[in-house]
N, C-alpha and C positions, 0 to 999 in steps of 0.2 A: 429338620435337619437344615434350613438355611441359617440358622442362628449357630450351627454348630453342634454335634453331638446329637443325642437321643436315645431312646430305651426301646428294645427289642424285648417281649415277651412272649415265651414259646410255651404251648400248653402239649406237655405230654401226657402221660400216665403212670400210676404205681404198678402197671403192668411191665413197665419200663425196667423195675426193680426186682422184681421176682416173677416166677412161673406160674401159671396157673393151670387148672384140668379142665377148664370149663369154657364154652363159648368159643372155641377155636382162638386162643390168645396168641398162638405163635406170630401170626402177620402183624398185628396190632402192637404187641408187647416189642418186637422188631422195630417197626417202625418208630415207635416212642423211645426205644433206645436209641436210636440214630437223632432224633430231636434232642435228647440230652448231650450227646456228642457235638452235635451243630452249635448248641448253646455255649459249651465251652470254648469252642474254637472261635466263635463270634465274641466271645468276651476278650479272649486273647488279641484277636486281631482288630476288633473295633475300640479297645481302651483308649490307644494313642489318639484315637480321633473323637474321643468323648462319648463313645457309644457305648451304651450298657446293655447287657444280655443277661436274661434271667428265664427260668424256666418254671413253671408249676407243675404240680403232680397232683391231680385230683385222684382221689378214691372213689367210693361208692358216692356220686352225685345223683340225685334226682333230676332225671331230664326224660324227654320223648323217649329215648332209647332204653333207658332203665326202668322206666315206668311198667313195662310190660313183666318183668319179674319181680320189682319191687311190690306191684300191686296184686300180683298173684297170690291168693291166701294158701296155696299148697308149694310156693315157690322156696328158693333158697334163703330168702330174707332172715329169718331167724337165726341161721347158722352163720350167716355172714356177721349181723350185727353182734353177734356173741364174741366176733373178734376185734372188734371196735370198741376200744375203752371207753369213748363218749357214748356208746351203745345206739347210735342212731345214724342216719345217712345224711349226707351234706345237700345243700342247695346250691343252685348255679350263682346265686346271690353272694355267696361266700366266696366263691371262686372270683368272681368279678370284683369284688371289694379287694381282694389280694393283687389282682392285675393293676387296679387303679393305683394301689399304694406302690407298688412297684413302677409304674410308670411315672410317679410323681417327683417332685423335688425333694420329698421327704427321703426318698430312698436314692439319693443321689451319689452315694458311696456304695451301693449294692451293686455287684456285678459278679457273673458267674454262678450265681446260686440256683440251687434246686430247692423250691419249696414246696413241701408236701401238705396237702389239704385233705386230710383221710381221718380225722377223728383219733390219731394215734395209732390206726391199723399197723403201720410198718414199724413204727417205734415199740409195740408191744410184741413183734416178732410172732413166730410160729407158737402155739400154744403148746407147753411142753405136754400135756395130758393128750391133746391130739394126737401129737407125734407118736407117743408111746401105744397108746389105746389101739390106734389103727394099725399097728404092727405088731401080730402075734407074738413074735419072738422077743419083742421087747416088754411084754405085759408082766407086771411084778417086779421089774428092775427098779433099782433105787442108786444113783449115783451120788458118789461123794468126791466134792471136789478138794483138792488140797491148796487151792489159791496159788499164792507165789513161793510156797515153800520149796519148790523143786521136786516134791514126791509126785509119783504120776497119781491121776485119778483114779479112783477104783469103782467098780459096778457089783451091787450085791443083790441077790433075790430079797425081795421084801419078805419079812418075816410076818405071818397072820398070827395075831394075838388071838388068844381063845376068850370065851364069853367072860365078862367082868374084868379082865386085863387092862391096863391103861398103857 
């Protein structure tokens, strides 16, 4: 800071972006959402002083805290990995390398950004099959989007084809 400027790197969590039904995520997600808001405010206030502020949102990263359920053979890991396009959990070193880049002069024009490190989990969004199959009222429905035609989308019951039909 003596030379002027600087880089603030906040670490939040993907829990700041969506709700979860496990492990009491309300306090954690709420606090990490506050970290995202703080990052945006620090960006706006610090820019004139040459201070950059960015946030990192780690997803499932192997740490001593997550090891207890990642290493549990009866734990939720397979169902979580099924929602991650890269099909694996991350490592602390991957988050650290991103932080090093954001702190470097190579990122001198990057500020106010939230960078997700989750193997594509948030980008992939909820899996439609999970949403439909977990709700008995929606099972067997097929949606038809009309895109930008201005017509309303429609939803139909899926027609079961008999044996030999294609």
